[in-house]
N, C-alpha and C positions, 0 to 999 in steps of 0.2 A: 707083620701091619702093621702100620703105628696105629697107637692107641687114638681114640678122641674124645675130647669131652664136650658137653652140652651146656653151656653157661646160662643161666637167669641173668636179667640186668641188673640182679639185686647181690653175686655173687663178686667175687673180687675176683677181676681177670688180673692173666698173667702180663706178665712185660711185652708186647708185640711191635714187631717189626712193619707189620702189614696191618690194614684193617679192609674190609670191605663189606660195602653198607650196599643194599638196593633200596634208593629212596623211595620213602612213604608217602602218601597223599597228604599225611598231615605233618607240616612243618615243627608243631610242637614233637611230635615222635621223632623226626629228623635230628633236632638239636639234643632231644634226650639221649638217644642211640651215639653220637657225636661227642655229644660230653663224656661218656663211658669209656667209650675207645681213647677220647683225647687224655684222659687219665692214665690210661696203661699204658701207652703209646711211648717208644723210646724217643730219645732226641731226633735221631733221624730217620726215625718213622714216615710211612705214607698211608694214609687212607684213601682207598678208590669207592668211588660211590657211582653206580650206576641208574641211570632214569630213559625214560622215553622222551625225543627230544617234544612232544606235543605238551608235552607234564611242564616244560621249564616256568620255573617264575624267579624271579628278581630277589625273591628270600633265601632262595638257597644258595648265593652268590653271599648276600649281608649274613648270613645264618655263618655258612664254613670262614668267610672272615674274618668273626671274633675268635676264631679257635687258630687260624693259620696266617702264615704270610705269604705263603703262595698258594694261589687257589686258581688252577687251571681245569679250562675243559676241551676233549678233543674233540675232532672232528666227528661228524655224526654217521653211524655203520647200521645201517638198517632200519633208521628211523628212531636210531639210541644213541646217547652219548657216554662218556666218563667223565666226572668232576674229580679232577687229582687236587690232591691236598696234602703240599709239606712244608715243614718249618714250622713245627706249632707252636703257639704263642703262650708264656706264660698266663694264668689267667686264673682268675676267683673262681672255686666250683658254686653253684648256683643250688638255691633248693628247686627239689626235683617235683614237687607234690603242686598242684593248684585247687585254692578252694574256690568253693561254689556255695553262695547262700538260696538258702530253698525255705521261705516259710521261716520258722524260727532256727531251723539248723545249717548249720555249714557243713555241705559234704568234702570232701578229699579226695582227688586222683592225680594218677599218673598221666602226662604228657600222652595225648595220642587215642585217650580212651573220648569215644562218642560223646561229643557235644561237651567241648571242653569252657564254656564260657558262661555257660547255662542248662538247668535240668530244660533237656528238648522240650517244646511246646507238644508232642505227640502225647509223651509221658506226662508232661504234666495235666492233659486233657483226660488222660486214661484214669489219673490219682483220684481227679475231680469225681469220676463216675463207678469207683472199684469200692465196692462193698462186700468184704471177705463174712459167711457163713461161720455159725460159731459152731459147726459141726464140720467145717472146713480145717481138718488140723495138719494135712502133711501137703506141702504149697510147694510150688514150683514156680522160681522166676527165672525164665529165658530169654536169653540173652542180657544179661543182668546187667551189664557197665557197672556204674559206681554203688549198684548196690539197693539205690533209690527207691525202687519197686520192691524190694524186698524188707525193707526198712517200713514201709507205708504199710506193708500188710503186717508186720507184728507190733506196730503200734493200736493195730486193730485189734490182734490176735495173739499176743503174749506166748502166750503157751505152745505156738506151732512149733511146727518143725518143719524149719525152708529150706530150700536148696535152693541154690546160685549156680547157673550154668553160664560160662560164657569161652569162646573160642578164641579170645582175648587177653594175655598171660596178665599183663597190665591192667585188665579191667577187673580180672577175678582180685588180684592184688588190690588195687583200689577198693573192690567192696569189703575188702576186709577190714579195712580202715573204720568202715563206716555200716558195717552192721556185726553183730556179738554174738548175743545169744540165741540160740538153737538155730543155729546156721551152719548149712554143710555147704562147701566149697568146690567146684569141679571145674577144672579148664580143660574143654571139651569142645568137639565142634558138632556132636551127638548128644543123644541121651541111653548110651550103651552104659552109664555108672546107674541109672535110674531104672528100679524094677516094672516088670508091665503090671499093670494094673494094683499100683501103690499110692497113686494120687488123688487127692480129694479136688485140685485146684490148679491149675498151670493160667499163670499171667505175664504175659509178655508185649513189649512193643520189636517186633523182631525185626532184623533189619533187611534192607533189601540192595545196601550198597554195600559193594566189595570194593576195599581201595577204589579205583576208577571206574568200575565194573557198575553198571545196574544188573541184579539178578535174581528173581522171584523163585528160581527150580532149587535153590538153594533151601530158602523158604518154606515152599510147598513140602519139600520133604522133613524138615523139621516139624510141620502142622501133621503127616502121618505119623511119625514116632510120638508125638503127644497125643494121640487119640488112641496109640498101645498100652501109653502109662496112664493113665485115666483110668479109675474106679468106674465100675458100670455107671455109680448118680454121680461120677464126674465131672466137672465142666474148665473149659477153656476160654478165658477172657482175654482179647488183644487189642490193640489199639495201630491203626496203618492208616495211612494215606489213601484220600477215596481214590483216586485214581487207579491205584493196586488192582482195587473190584475182586479183595480175596475171597467174597461171600461164593462166589464162580466155585472156585477149589475147597473151600470150608464144607458146603451144601454135600459135598461129594464124600468127604469124610464123616460128617457126624450127623446124628439123627436129629439133631436140631441146632440151627443159626440164626438168630435174632440180632438184630441193631440195636442198641440197648442207648448209644448217645451219637450225635454227629453234629458237626460244625461247616462250615466252610472246607475245611481242612482234611477233618479227620473225622474218624468213625470207628467205634466201639463194639467190638461182635461179644455176642457170649454164644460157646458153643457146646451142647450138652451133648452125651458121649452114647 
């Protein structure tokens, strides 16, 4: 059996004859992956990109044309198409990080990480109403994105041991650029790396979009894991869109669940184990 090597976006790729991309929802992420493959592609190499026809956007062609002379679409089959890229252009590689100003700080993140041009408004609302207690020393930022929540926590509690978990490799690597002291980073879609009964506080702006799909089942499963990882006196503070009505689910998992802040769009919950 031939060996396989799994590469991260930040490792050097071998010279390649054929690259394959499943086109993500984020066009910034698509261009980022395309840059990486373009760099390693041999002169006569080909990149094949797959996407569902209903998600087509002219940006796909615009981005692809920056890197390749020949950009062709296949006929649709089972509501899907292929984008076939040939004859790569000689281009100058661009910077891969994005700067986001928030307050008096600039946060860096990689393309494709949630909310690429500003700190999303739900997170901003959460941070306005988040107060870390002096007794809370072991803290988790769940679905941590670029790490802005963890950074805010450390500004209030500099000696805290903070853990950041996200299922996006690019998000985890982004957070490493923004959060340094006392932080532990985990690339995972669960809390299996966190011991049961170990956390004083969990803070989150949990996801409910997964690429083009809206799915709160994944989120509810994370809530169950949070409950297990909290100490007996621990609390879970999260922000969510109002229409998701998470309180119905949180009431079943936690001793108490109260609304500590809300506006027309968002609600902040505090849950006690």
